[in-house]
VOROKE-711069 format. One record per residue (C-alpha): residue number from 1; residue in three letters; x, y, z. Coordinates in steps of 0.5 Angstrom, whole numbers, plus 2048, in hexadecimal, padded with zeros to 3 digits. Example, Ala and Ser with C-alpha at 12.3 -4.5 7.8 and 13.67 -1.06 7.14 Angstrom:
// residues 2
<rec><pos>1</pos><code>ala</code><east>819</east><north>7F7</north><up>810</up></rec>
<rec><pos>2</pos><code>ser</code><east>81B</east><north>7FE</north><up>80E</up></rec>
***
This chain:
// residues 171
<rec><pos>1</pos><code>met</code><east>8AB</east><north>90A</north><up>8D9</up></rec>
<rec><pos>2</pos><code>ser</code><east>8AF</east><north>908</north><up>8DF</up></rec>
<rec><pos>3</pos><code>pro</code><east>8B7</east><north>909</north><up>8DE</up></rec>
<rec><pos>4</pos><code>leu</code><east>8B8</east><north>902</north><up>8DE</up></rec>
<rec><pos>5</pos><code>gly</code><east>8B2</east><north>902</north><up>8D8</up></rec>
<rec><pos>6</pos><code>arg</code><east>8B6</east><north>907</north><up>8D4</up></rec>
<rec><pos>7</pos><code>phe</code><east>8BC</east><north>903</north><up>8D5</up></rec>
<rec><pos>8</pos><code>ala</code><east>8B9</east><north>8FD</north><up>8D3</up></rec>
<rec><pos>9</pos><code>leu</code><east>8B6</east><north>900</north><up>8CD</up></rec>
<rec><pos>10</pos><code>gly</code><east>8BD</east><north>903</north><up>8CB</up></rec>
<rec><pos>11</pos><code>phe</code><east>8C1</east><north>8FD</north><up>8CC</up></rec>
<rec><pos>12</pos><code>gly</code><east>8BC</east><north>8F9</north><up>8C8</up></rec>
<rec><pos>13</pos><code>val</code><east>8BC</east><north>8FD</north><up>8C2</up></rec>
<rec><pos>14</pos><code>leu</code><east>8C3</east><north>8FF</north><up>8C2</up></rec>
<rec><pos>15</pos><code>gly</code><east>8C5</east><north>8F8</north><up>8C4</up></rec>
<rec><pos>16</pos><code>val</code><east>8C2</east><north>8F5</north><up>8BE</up></rec>
<rec><pos>17</pos><code>leu</code><east>8C5</east><north>8FB</north><up>8BA</up></rec>
<rec><pos>18</pos><code>ala</code><east>8CC</east><north>8F9</north><up>8BC</up></rec>
<rec><pos>19</pos><code>leu</code><east>8CA</east><north>8F2</north><up>8BA</up></rec>
<rec><pos>20</pos><code>val</code><east>8C8</east><north>8F4</north><up>8B3</up></rec>
<rec><pos>21</pos><code>val</code><east>8CE</east><north>8F9</north><up>8B2</up></rec>
<rec><pos>22</pos><code>gln</code><east>8D3</east><north>8F5</north><up>8B4</up></rec>
<rec><pos>23</pos><code>pro</code><east>8D3</east><north>8EF</north><up>8AE</up></rec>
<rec><pos>24</pos><code>leu</code><east>8D2</east><north>8F5</north><up>8A9</up></rec>
<rec><pos>25</pos><code>phe</code><east>8D9</east><north>8F8</north><up>8AB</up></rec>
<rec><pos>26</pos><code>arg</code><east>8DC</east><north>8F1</north><up>8AC</up></rec>
<rec><pos>27</pos><code>leu</code><east>8D9</east><north>8EF</north><up>8A5</up></rec>
<rec><pos>28</pos><code>ala</code><east>8DA</east><north>8F5</north><up>8A1</up></rec>
<rec><pos>29</pos><code>pro</code><east>8E2</east><north>8F4</north><up>8A0</up></rec>
<rec><pos>30</pos><code>tyr</code><east>8E0</east><north>8ED</north><up>89C</up></rec>
<rec><pos>31</pos><code>thr</code><east>8DC</east><north>8F1</north><up>897</up></rec>
<rec><pos>32</pos><code>ile</code><east>8E1</east><north>8F6</north><up>896</up></rec>
<rec><pos>33</pos><code>glu</code><east>8E7</east><north>8F1</north><up>895</up></rec>
<rec><pos>34</pos><code>ala</code><east>8E2</east><north>8ED</north><up>890</up></rec>
<rec><pos>35</pos><code>ile</code><east>8E1</east><north>8F4</north><up>88C</up></rec>
<rec><pos>36</pos><code>arg</code><east>8E9</east><north>8F6</north><up>88C</up></rec>
<rec><pos>37</pos><code>gly</code><east>8EB</east><north>8EF</north><up>88A</up></rec>
<rec><pos>38</pos><code>gly</code><east>8E7</east><north>8F0</north><up>884</up></rec>
<rec><pos>39</pos><code>leu</code><east>8E0</east><north>8ED</north><up>882</up></rec>
<rec><pos>40</pos><code>thr</code><east>8DE</east><north>8EA</north><up>87B</up></rec>
<rec><pos>41</pos><code>gly</code><east>8D8</east><north>8ED</north><up>878</up></rec>
<rec><pos>42</pos><code>gly</code><east>8D4</east><north>8E7</north><up>87A</up></rec>
<rec><pos>43</pos><code>gln</code><east>8D6</east><north>8E8</north><up>881</up></rec>
<rec><pos>44</pos><code>trp</code><east>8D4</east><north>8EF</north><up>881</up></rec>
<rec><pos>45</pos><code>val</code><east>8CD</east><north>8ED</north><up>87F</up></rec>
<rec><pos>46</pos><code>val</code><east>8CD</east><north>8E8</north><up>884</up></rec>
<rec><pos>47</pos><code>met</code><east>8CF</east><north>8ED</north><up>889</up></rec>
<rec><pos>48</pos><code>leu</code><east>8CA</east><north>8F2</north><up>887</up></rec>
<rec><pos>49</pos><code>thr</code><east>8C4</east><north>8EE</north><up>887</up></rec>
<rec><pos>50</pos><code>trp</code><east>8C6</east><north>8EB</north><up>88E</up></rec>
<rec><pos>51</pos><code>val</code><east>8C7</east><north>8F2</north><up>891</up></rec>
<rec><pos>52</pos><code>leu</code><east>8C0</east><north>8F4</north><up>88E</up></rec>
<rec><pos>53</pos><code>val</code><east>8BD</east><north>8ED</north><up>890</up></rec>
<rec><pos>54</pos><code>asn</code><east>8C0</east><north>8EE</north><up>897</up></rec>
<rec><pos>55</pos><code>ala</code><east>8BE</east><north>8F6</north><up>898</up></rec>
<rec><pos>56</pos><code>his</code><east>8B6</east><north>8F4</north><up>896</up></rec>
<rec><pos>57</pos><code>ala</code><east>8B6</east><north>8ED</north><up>89A</up></rec>
<rec><pos>58</pos><code>glu</code><east>8BA</east><north>8EE</north><up>8A0</up></rec>
<rec><pos>59</pos><code>gly</code><east>8BB</east><north>8F5</north><up>8A0</up></rec>
<rec><pos>60</pos><code>trp</code><east>8B4</east><north>8F8</north><up>89F</up></rec>
<rec><pos>61</pos><code>arg</code><east>8AF</east><north>8F2</north><up>8A0</up></rec>
<rec><pos>62</pos><code>gly</code><east>8B3</east><north>8EE</north><up>8A5</up></rec>
<rec><pos>63</pos><code>phe</code><east>8B6</east><north>8F4</north><up>8A9</up></rec>
<rec><pos>64</pos><code>his</code><east>8B1</east><north>8FA</north><up>8A8</up></rec>
<rec><pos>65</pos><code>gln</code><east>8AB</east><north>8F7</north><up>8A8</up></rec>
<rec><pos>66</pos><code>arg</code><east>8AB</east><north>8F1</north><up>8AD</up></rec>
<rec><pos>67</pos><code>phe</code><east>8B2</east><north>8F1</north><up>8B1</up></rec>
<rec><pos>68</pos><code>ser</code><east>8B3</east><north>8F8</north><up>8B3</up></rec>
<rec><pos>69</pos><code>pro</code><east>8AC</east><north>8FA</north><up>8B5</up></rec>
<rec><pos>70</pos><code>arg</code><east>8AB</east><north>8F4</north><up>8B9</up></rec>
<rec><pos>71</pos><code>val</code><east>8B2</east><north>8F5</north><up>8BD</up></rec>
<rec><pos>72</pos><code>val</code><east>8AF</east><north>8FC</north><up>8BE</up></rec>
<rec><pos>73</pos><code>ala</code><east>8A8</east><north>8FA</north><up>8C0</up></rec>
<rec><pos>74</pos><code>arg</code><east>8AC</east><north>8F5</north><up>8C5</up></rec>
<rec><pos>75</pos><code>ala</code><east>8B1</east><north>8FA</north><up>8C8</up></rec>
<rec><pos>76</pos><code>phe</code><east>8AB</east><north>8FF</north><up>8C9</up></rec>
<rec><pos>77</pos><code>his</code><east>8A7</east><north>8F9</north><up>8CD</up></rec>
<rec><pos>78</pos><code>leu</code><east>8AD</east><north>8F8</north><up>8D1</up></rec>
<rec><pos>79</pos><code>gly</code><east>8AE</east><north>8FF</north><up>8D3</up></rec>
<rec><pos>80</pos><code>arg</code><east>8A7</east><north>900</north><up>8D5</up></rec>
<rec><pos>81</pos><code>his</code><east>8A8</east><north>8F9</north><up>8D9</up></rec>
<rec><pos>82</pos><code>pro</code><east>8AF</east><north>8F8</north><up>8DB</up></rec>
<rec><pos>83</pos><code>arg</code><east>8B1</east><north>8F2</north><up>8DE</up></rec>
<rec><pos>84</pos><code>pro</code><east>8B8</east><north>8F2</north><up>8E1</up></rec>
<rec><pos>85</pos><code>ala</code><east>8BA</east><north>8EB</north><up>8DF</up></rec>
<rec><pos>86</pos><code>trp</code><east>8B8</east><north>8ED</north><up>8D8</up></rec>
<rec><pos>87</pos><code>val</code><east>8BB</east><north>8F4</north><up>8D7</up></rec>
<rec><pos>88</pos><code>val</code><east>8C2</east><north>8F0</north><up>8D7</up></rec>
<rec><pos>89</pos><code>leu</code><east>8BF</east><north>8EC</north><up>8D1</up></rec>
<rec><pos>90</pos><code>ala</code><east>8BB</east><north>8F2</north><up>8CE</up></rec>
<rec><pos>91</pos><code>pro</code><east>8BE</east><north>8F1</north><up>8C7</up></rec>
<rec><pos>92</pos><code>leu</code><east>8BD</east><north>8EA</north><up>8C7</up></rec>
<rec><pos>93</pos><code>phe</code><east>8B6</east><north>8EB</north><up>8CA</up></rec>
<rec><pos>94</pos><code>cys</code><east>8B5</east><north>8F0</north><up>8C4</up></rec>
<rec><pos>95</pos><code>met</code><east>8B7</east><north>8EB</north><up>8BF</up></rec>
<rec><pos>96</pos><code>ser</code><east>8B1</east><north>8E6</north><up>8C2</up></rec>
<rec><pos>97</pos><code>leu</code><east>8B6</east><north>8E1</north><up>8C4</up></rec>
<rec><pos>98</pos><code>phe</code><east>8B2</east><north>8E0</north><up>8CA</up></rec>
<rec><pos>99</pos><code>his</code><east>8AB</east><north>8E3</north><up>8CD</up></rec>
<rec><pos>100</pos><code>ala</code><east>8A8</east><north>8E3</north><up>8C6</up></rec>
<rec><pos>101</pos><code>ser</code><east>8A2</east><north>8DF</north><up>8C3</up></rec>
<rec><pos>102</pos><code>arg</code><east>8A4</east><north>8D8</north><up>8C1</up></rec>
<rec><pos>103</pos><code>arg</code><east>8A4</east><north>8DA</north><up>8BA</up></rec>
<rec><pos>104</pos><code>gly</code><east>8A9</east><north>8DF</north><up>8BC</up></rec>
<rec><pos>105</pos><code>leu</code><east>8AD</east><north>8DB</north><up>8C0</up></rec>
<rec><pos>106</pos><code>ile</code><east>8AE</east><north>8D6</north><up>8BA</up></rec>
<rec><pos>107</pos><code>val</code><east>8AF</east><north>8DB</north><up>8B5</up></rec>
<rec><pos>108</pos><code>ala</code><east>8B4</east><north>8DF</north><up>8B9</up></rec>
<rec><pos>109</pos><code>arg</code><east>8B8</east><north>8D9</north><up>8BB</up></rec>
<rec><pos>110</pos><code>val</code><east>8B8</east><north>8D5</north><up>8B4</up></rec>
<rec><pos>111</pos><code>leu</code><east>8BA</east><north>8DC</north><up>8B1</up></rec>
<rec><pos>112</pos><code>val</code><east>8C0</east><north>8DC</north><up>8B5</up></rec>
<rec><pos>113</pos><code>val</code><east>8C2</east><north>8D5</north><up>8B4</up></rec>
<rec><pos>114</pos><code>gly</code><east>8C1</east><north>8D6</north><up>8AC</up></rec>
<rec><pos>115</pos><code>ile</code><east>8C6</east><north>8DC</north><up>8AD</up></rec>
<rec><pos>116</pos><code>val</code><east>8CB</east><north>8D9</north><up>8B0</up></rec>
<rec><pos>117</pos><code>ile</code><east>8CB</east><north>8D3</north><up>8AB</up></rec>
<rec><pos>118</pos><code>leu</code><east>8CB</east><north>8D8</north><up>8A5</up></rec>
<rec><pos>119</pos><code>val</code><east>8D1</east><north>8DC</north><up>8A8</up></rec>
<rec><pos>120</pos><code>leu</code><east>8D5</east><north>8D5</north><up>8A9</up></rec>
<rec><pos>121</pos><code>ala</code><east>8D3</east><north>8D3</north><up>8A2</up></rec>
<rec><pos>122</pos><code>ile</code><east>8D5</east><north>8DA</north><up>89F</up></rec>
<rec><pos>123</pos><code>arg</code><east>8DC</east><north>8DA</north><up>8A3</up></rec>
<rec><pos>124</pos><code>gln</code><east>8DE</east><north>8D4</north><up>89F</up></rec>
<rec><pos>125</pos><code>leu</code><east>8DD</east><north>8D8</north><up>898</up></rec>
<rec><pos>126</pos><code>glu</code><east>8E3</east><north>8DB</north><up>895</up></rec>
<rec><pos>127</pos><code>gln</code><east>8E3</east><north>8E2</north><up>892</up></rec>
<rec><pos>128</pos><code>pro</code><east>8E0</east><north>8E5</north><up>88E</up></rec>
<rec><pos>129</pos><code>trp</code><east>8DA</east><north>8E1</north><up>890</up></rec>
<rec><pos>130</pos><code>arg</code><east>8DA</east><north>8E2</north><up>897</up></rec>
<rec><pos>131</pos><code>gly</code><east>8DB</east><north>8E9</north><up>896</up></rec>
<rec><pos>132</pos><code>ile</code><east>8D5</east><north>8E9</north><up>891</up></rec>
<rec><pos>133</pos><code>ile</code><east>8D1</east><north>8E6</north><up>896</up></rec>
<rec><pos>134</pos><code>asp</code><east>8D3</east><north>8EA</north><up>89B</up></rec>
<rec><pos>135</pos><code>ala</code><east>8D1</east><north>8F1</north><up>897</up></rec>
<rec><pos>136</pos><code>gly</code><east>8CA</east><north>8EF</north><up>897</up></rec>
<rec><pos>137</pos><code>val</code><east>8CA</east><north>8ED</north><up>89F</up></rec>
<rec><pos>138</pos><code>val</code><east>8CE</east><north>8F4</north><up>8A0</up></rec>
<rec><pos>139</pos><code>val</code><east>8C8</east><north>8F8</north><up>89C</up></rec>
<rec><pos>140</pos><code>gly</code><east>8C3</east><north>8F4</north><up>8A0</up></rec>
<rec><pos>141</pos><code>leu</code><east>8C6</east><north>8F5</north><up>8A7</up></rec>
<rec><pos>142</pos><code>gly</code><east>8C7</east><north>8FC</north><up>8A5</up></rec>
<rec><pos>143</pos><code>ile</code><east>8C0</east><north>8FD</north><up>8A3</up></rec>
<rec><pos>144</pos><code>gly</code><east>8BE</east><north>8F9</north><up>8A9</up></rec>
<rec><pos>145</pos><code>ala</code><east>8C2</east><north>8FE</north><up>8AE</up></rec>
<rec><pos>146</pos><code>leu</code><east>8BF</east><north>904</north><up>8AB</up></rec>
<rec><pos>147</pos><code>ser</code><east>8B8</east><north>901</north><up>8AC</up></rec>
<rec><pos>148</pos><code>leu</code><east>8B9</east><north>900</north><up>8B3</up></rec>
<rec><pos>149</pos><code>val</code><east>8BC</east><north>907</north><up>8B4</up></rec>
<rec><pos>150</pos><code>trp</code><east>8B6</east><north>90A</north><up>8B0</up></rec>
<rec><pos>151</pos><code>his</code><east>8B0</east><north>905</north><up>8B4</up></rec>
<rec><pos>152</pos><code>phe</code><east>8B4</east><north>907</north><up>8BB</up></rec>
<rec><pos>153</pos><code>gly</code><east>8B4</east><north>90E</north><up>8B9</up></rec>
<rec><pos>154</pos><code>arg</code><east>8AD</east><north>90F</north><up>8B7</up></rec>
<rec><pos>155</pos><code>ala</code><east>8AB</east><north>90B</north><up>8BD</up></rec>
<rec><pos>156</pos><code>leu</code><east>8AE</east><north>910</north><up>8C2</up></rec>
<rec><pos>157</pos><code>ala</code><east>8AB</east><north>915</north><up>8BE</up></rec>
<rec><pos>158</pos><code>gly</code><east>8A4</east><north>912</north><up>8C0</up></rec>
<rec><pos>159</pos><code>his</code><east>8A3</east><north>90E</north><up>8BA</up></rec>
<rec><pos>160</pos><code>pro</code><east>8A4</east><north>907</north><up>8BC</up></rec>
<rec><pos>161</pos><code>pro</code><east>8A4</east><north>901</north><up>8B7</up></rec>
<rec><pos>162</pos><code>pro</code><east>89D</east><north>8FE</north><up>8B5</up></rec>
<rec><pos>163</pos><code>val</code><east>89F</east><north>8F7</north><up>8B7</up></rec>
<rec><pos>164</pos><code>pro</code><east>89D</east><north>8F4</north><up>8BE</up></rec>
<rec><pos>165</pos><code>pro</code><east>8A3</east><north>8F2</north><up>8C2</up></rec>
<rec><pos>166</pos><code>asp</code><east>8A2</east><north>8EA</north><up>8C1</up></rec>
<rec><pos>167</pos><code>leu</code><east>8A2</east><north>8E8</north><up>8C8</up></rec>
<rec><pos>168</pos><code>pro</code><east>89F</east><north>8E1</north><up>8CA</up></rec>
<rec><pos>169</pos><code>glu</code><east>898</east><north>8E0</north><up>8CC</up></rec>
<rec><pos>170</pos><code>asp</code><east>898</east><north>8E2</north><up>8D3</up></rec>
<rec><pos>171</pos><code>gly</code><east>89C</east><north>8E9</north><up>8D1</up></rec>
***
């Protein structure tokens, strides 16, 4: 792999990792504030249930089984076939926001728009409900960050994720 390819590979994965970790640190204080403010028994049940649902749905199924392997597969593709203009946008390439199959582009873009809408809606909630929702998101993002590091480490050790890089038909 060329030096540009190695840079693209690292920048792609680490850039996506930064995009996952940044909101984790930004949202955790809301969860801590909600807990310190005192939750009722019912609110604890809602929060623990929400955390478990997010750990499974967002963390395990969304990140570990789908998103993280695809990000790493696309990063390695970009590393092997670096295009200077794309290297600058490596994290966006790795998230399938461009040069992906039609389905991949639609899914990635709808997901980004959906996340933005949810973030704007959740910001309107008062404590403790905002903190309760953020608790699940923090757990999901934490699992997602660890998953990304795990898949990347395995790929660097010679065990790439068993998923295609989801490129358009022309490759």
